[in-house]
C-alpha positions in Angstrom: 65.0 120.5 262.9 65.3 119.4 259.2 62.8 117.1 257.6 65.3 114.2 257.5 66.0 114.7 261.2 62.3 114.8 262.2 61.5 111.8 264.4 58.5 109.9 263.1 55.9 108.8 265.7 55.4 105.4 264.2 53.5 102.4 265.6 56.3 100.2 267.1 54.2 97.0 266.7 54.0 97.6 262.9 57.7 98.2 262.7 58.3 94.8 264.4 55.7 93.1 262.3 57.2 94.5 259.1 60.6 93.2 260.0 59.5 89.8 261.2 57.2 89.3 258.1 60.2 89.4 255.9 62.5 87.4 258.2 65.0 90.2 258.8 66.9 90.0 262.1 67.4 93.1 264.3 71.1 93.3 263.5 70.4 93.7 259.8 67.6 96.2 260.3 69.8 98.3 262.6 72.6 98.2 260.1 70.3 99.3 257.3 69.1 102.2 259.4 72.7 103.1 260.3 72.2 102.7 264.1 73.3 100.2 266.7 71.0 97.4 267.8 70.1 99.0 271.2 68.8 102.1 269.5 66.8 100.0 267.0 65.3 97.9 269.8 64.0 101.2 271.4 62.1 101.9 268.2 60.3 98.5 268.3 59.6 98.9 272.0 58.2 102.4 271.5 60.8 104.1 273.7 62.1 106.2 270.8 61.4 106.9 267.1 63.5 106.8 263.9 64.0 109.8 261.8 62.1 110.0 258.5 65.3 109.3 256.5 66.0 106.2 258.5 62.4 105.1 258.3 62.6 105.3 254.5 65.5 103.0 254.5 63.6 100.5 256.6 60.5 100.9 254.4 62.6 99.9 251.4 64.2 97.0 253.3 60.9 95.6 254.5 59.1 96.3 251.2 56.4 98.2 252.9 55.0 101.6 252.0 56.0 104.4 254.3 52.5 105.4 255.5 51.9 101.8 256.8 54.2 102.5 259.8 51.8 105.2 261.1 48.7 103.0 261.1 47.0 102.4 264.5 46.8 98.6 263.9 48.8 95.9 262.1 47.1 95.5 258.6 45.7 92.2 257.6 47.8 90.4 255.0 46.1 88.6 252.1 45.9 84.8 252.8 48.6 82.5 251.3 47.3 80.9 248.1 45.8 77.5 248.7 48.5 74.8 249.1 47.9 72.1 246.5 51.3 70.4 247.0 50.4 67.6 249.4 47.9 64.7 249.1 44.7 65.3 250.9 45.5 62.4 253.2 48.6 64.2 254.5 48.9 67.2 256.8 50.2 70.3 255.0 53.6 71.5 256.1 54.4 75.2 256.3 56.4 76.8 253.6 60.0 77.5 254.3 61.4 81.0 254.6 62.6 81.2 251.0 59.3 80.1 249.7 57.3 82.5 251.9 59.7 85.3 250.8 59.0 84.5 247.1 55.2 84.8 247.8 55.8 88.0 249.7 57.9 89.4 246.8 55.4 88.4 244.2 52.6 90.1 246.1 54.6 93.3 246.3 55.1 93.2 242.6 51.4 92.6 242.1 50.5 95.4 244.4 52.9 97.8 242.8 51.5 96.9 239.3 48.0 97.6 240.5 48.9 100.9 242.1 50.8 102.1 238.9 47.9 101.1 236.7 45.5 103.1 238.9 47.9 106.1 239.1 48.2 106.1 235.3 44.5 106.3 234.9 44.3 102.9 233.3 42.4 99.7 234.1 43.8 96.2 234.1 42.3 93.4 232.1 40.3 91.1 234.5 40.4 87.4 233.7 36.8 86.3 233.9 36.1 83.0 235.6 35.8 80.4 232.8 32.8 78.0 232.9 34.1 74.6 231.9 30.7 73.0 232.6 29.3 70.9 229.7 32.5 71.2 227.6 35.5 69.0 227.2 38.9 70.5 227.9 39.6 70.3 224.1 36.5 72.3 223.3 37.3 74.9 225.9 40.9 75.4 224.6 39.7 75.5 221.0 37.6 78.5 222.1 40.2 80.4 224.0 43.6 79.5 222.4 44.5 82.3 219.8 48.0 81.2 218.9 48.3 79.4 215.6 49.8 76.0 215.8 52.1 76.6 212.8 53.6 79.6 214.7 54.4 77.3 217.6 56.1 74.8 215.3 58.5 77.5 214.1 60.0 77.9 217.6 63.4 76.3 217.6 64.3 76.1 221.3 62.6 75.7 224.6 63.9 79.2 225.7 62.2 80.7 222.7 59.0 78.9 223.5 59.2 80.1 227.1 59.7 83.7 226.0 56.7 83.5 223.6 54.3 81.8 225.9 55.1 84.3 228.7 54.4 87.1 226.3 51.2 85.4 225.3 49.9 85.4 228.9 51.1 88.9 229.5 49.2 90.1 226.5 46.1 88.6 228.2 46.7 90.9 231.1 48.5 88.5 233.4 51.7 89.6 235.0 54.3 86.8 235.0 57.3 86.8 237.4 60.2 84.4 237.7 61.5 84.1 241.2 64.0 81.7 242.7 62.4 79.2 245.1 63.3 75.8 246.5 62.7 73.6 243.5 61.6 70.6 245.5 59.0 72.7 247.3 57.4 75.0 244.8 57.3 75.0 241.0 54.9 77.9 240.7 51.9 79.7 242.1 49.2 82.1 241.1 47.9 85.2 242.8 44.3 86.5 242.5 43.3 89.6 244.5 40.3 91.8 244.1 41.2 95.2 242.4 44.6 93.9 241.4 45.8 92.3 238.1 46.3 88.5 238.2 49.8 87.2 238.4 51.6 83.9 237.8 55.0 83.1 239.4 57.3 80.4 238.0 60.5 79.1 239.6 63.7 80.4 238.0 65.5 77.3 239.2 63.2 75.1 237.0 64.0 74.0 233.5 62.5 76.1 230.7 60.2 73.2 229.8 59.1 72.9 233.4 58.4 76.6 233.6 56.3 76.5 230.4 54.1 73.7 231.8 53.7 75.5 235.1 52.7 78.7 233.3 49.6 77.0 231.9 48.9 75.0 235.0 48.7 78.3 236.9 46.8 79.9 234.0 44.1 77.2 234.6 44.0 78.1 238.3 43.4 81.8 237.3 40.6 80.7 234.9 39.1 78.8 237.8 39.6 81.8 240.1 41.3 79.5 242.6 44.9 80.7 243.3 47.2 78.0 244.3 50.8 76.9 245.3 51.7 74.0 243.1 54.2 71.3 242.2 52.6 70.1 239.0 55.0 67.2 238.5 54.5 65.9 242.0 50.9 64.8 241.4 52.1 62.7 238.4 55.1 61.1 240.1 53.1 59.9 243.1 50.1 58.8 241.0 47.7 60.9 243.0 44.3 60.9 241.2 42.5 62.4 244.2 43.4 66.0 243.9 40.9 66.9 241.2 41.8 70.5 240.8 45.5 69.8 240.3 44.7 66.9 237.9 42.4 69.2 235.9 45.0 71.9 235.7 47.6 69.4 234.5 45.2 68.2 231.8 44.4 71.7 230.8 48.1 72.7 230.5 48.9 69.6 228.5 46.0 70.2 226.1 46.8 73.9 225.7 50.4 73.3 224.8 49.7 70.2 222.7 46.2 70.5 221.1 44.5 67.3 220.3 43.9 67.6 216.5 47.5 68.6 215.5 48.8 65.9 217.9 46.7 63.2 216.2 47.8 64.3 212.7 51.4 64.1 213.7 51.0 60.7 215.3 49.3 59.4 212.2 52.0 60.8 210.0 54.9 59.4 212.1 56.6 56.3 211.0 57.9 55.5 214.5 56.9 52.1 216.0 58.9 52.8 219.2 56.9 54.9 221.7 59.9 56.6 223.3 61.2 57.7 219.9 57.7 59.0 219.0 57.6 61.0 222.2 61.0 62.5 221.6 60.0 63.6 218.1 56.7 65.1 219.2 58.3 66.9 222.1 60.7 68.6 219.7 57.9 69.5 217.3 55.7 71.1 220.0 58.7 72.4 222.0 57.6 70.9 225.2 59.0 68.3 227.6 58.7 64.5 227.1 56.5 64.5 230.2 53.8 66.6 228.4 53.7 64.3 225.4 53.6 61.3 227.6 50.6 62.7 229.5 48.9 63.5 226.2 49.4 60.0 224.8 48.0 58.5 228.0 45.0 60.8 228.0 44.3 59.8 224.4 44.5 56.2 225.3 47.6 55.6 223.2 49.4 54.0 226.2 48.1 52.2 229.3 48.7 53.4 232.8 51.5 50.9 233.6 53.4 52.0 230.5 52.8 55.6 231.5 54.3 55.1 235.0 57.3 53.2 233.6 58.2 55.8 231.0 57.6 58.6 233.5 60.3 57.1 235.7 62.6 56.7 232.7 62.1 60.3 231.6 62.8 61.5 235.2 66.3 59.9 234.9 67.0 62.2 231.9 66.1 65.4 233.8 69.1 67.6 234.3 69.5 70.1 237.2 69.2 73.7 236.2 71.5 76.4 237.5 70.0 79.9 237.3 72.9 81.6 238.9 75.0 84.1 237.0 74.0 85.5 233.6 73.6 89.1 232.4 72.5 91.6 235.1 70.0 93.4 232.8 68.5 90.3 231.3 68.0 88.8 234.8 66.0 91.9 235.7 63.7 91.3 232.7 63.5 87.6 233.4 62.3 88.2 237.0 60.0 91.1 236.6 58.9 90.7 232.9 58.4 93.2 230.1 54.9 94.0 231.2 55.9 95.1 234.7 59.1 97.0 233.6 57.1 98.8 230.9 54.6 99.9 233.5 57.3 101.4 235.7 59.1 103.1 232.9 55.8 104.6 231.6 55.0 105.9 235.1 58.4 107.4 235.5 58.5 109.1 232.0 55.1 110.6 232.7 56.2 111.8 236.1 53.6 109.8 237.8 56.4 108.5 240.0 59.9 109.8 240.7 63.0 108.3 239.2 64.1 107.1 242.7 60.8 105.3 243.1 61.2 103.6 239.7 64.7 102.5 240.7 63.2 101.0 243.9 60.5 99.2 242.0 63.0 97.7 239.5 65.6 97.0 242.2 68.4 98.8 240.3 70.7 101.8 240.7 70.5 105.0 238.6 73.5 103.9 236.4 71.5 100.9 235.2 68.2 102.7 234.4 69.0 104.0 230.8 70.2 100.6 229.8 67.0 99.0 231.1 64.9 101.5 229.1 67.0 100.9 226.0 66.5 97.1 226.2 62.7 97.6 226.7 62.4 99.2 223.3 64.8 97.0 221.4 
């Protein structure tokens, strides 16, 4: 009997768990394994076993490593990050399938990155828990922010700002992924696991300005060592002042993107008497959304809460829906996985730490695309 025809004595409970955890129906699983549904059902009932070659196909489909199917018990999954989306007075509702799948995919990327770092004999940069005690947010950011404000002022578009801010966080050792999720359900989340590098996930359906703010909202969660699933805008639109962690992360993000001293200087130098015109000008200068400037003016006492609420609603009317569909295939791969993750995979493949086929699996591409991905990485 050939190796590919050898029947693998797997744990049928784990096969079923792996399929259900990724919301795949039996018909799709059977089709992937090139068998009919009756044969596949026998595998999940323990009446028969798949061949190694077919098990590999299912392993790729379920995004689970091959050895896991031979374990005696179903492994424990890491808990879902804390759900910060709802007011504390309301019952939390479960995430939908698409959102759970995004969390699942991001965890797989994070696990893959951790494994590759270990296999390459490297170590990831841990993000130490930051002690904000006894300091203002402005003082804390002044200590940690290394990007010169004049460099930020040179950015011309929000897409350029998003690219640079993402690189800024990746240089700190944080993996940043962009995954499509229901925009009214999740804007972003963070992942913190022992022995794995930290990760931030932003919603590819969000506007570039929305993604930028979420990046630093989630960065604050990582600094607090409290991973979370968030909708940063939601806490502002409902006027929820009770969720202290989310409010703090919003304040942190706003201050990081728009530091106090440069903001005060520009306000003083501006000739605008109209607040909306001033906000528009400052948003262009800092390359952020009007919402961020509005928050900062309110926090500095430049506008009262009633004016803040009124202008927040006005700015919401300006928001345009963002369509992330289409675009260049290769650039979409970089957009989702990030330079840091792709560089890690390419380094492992070029050093023969992993096979080319495994690199293709990690990147979600075919062999014909690989050389182009590598070329783009070093452009």
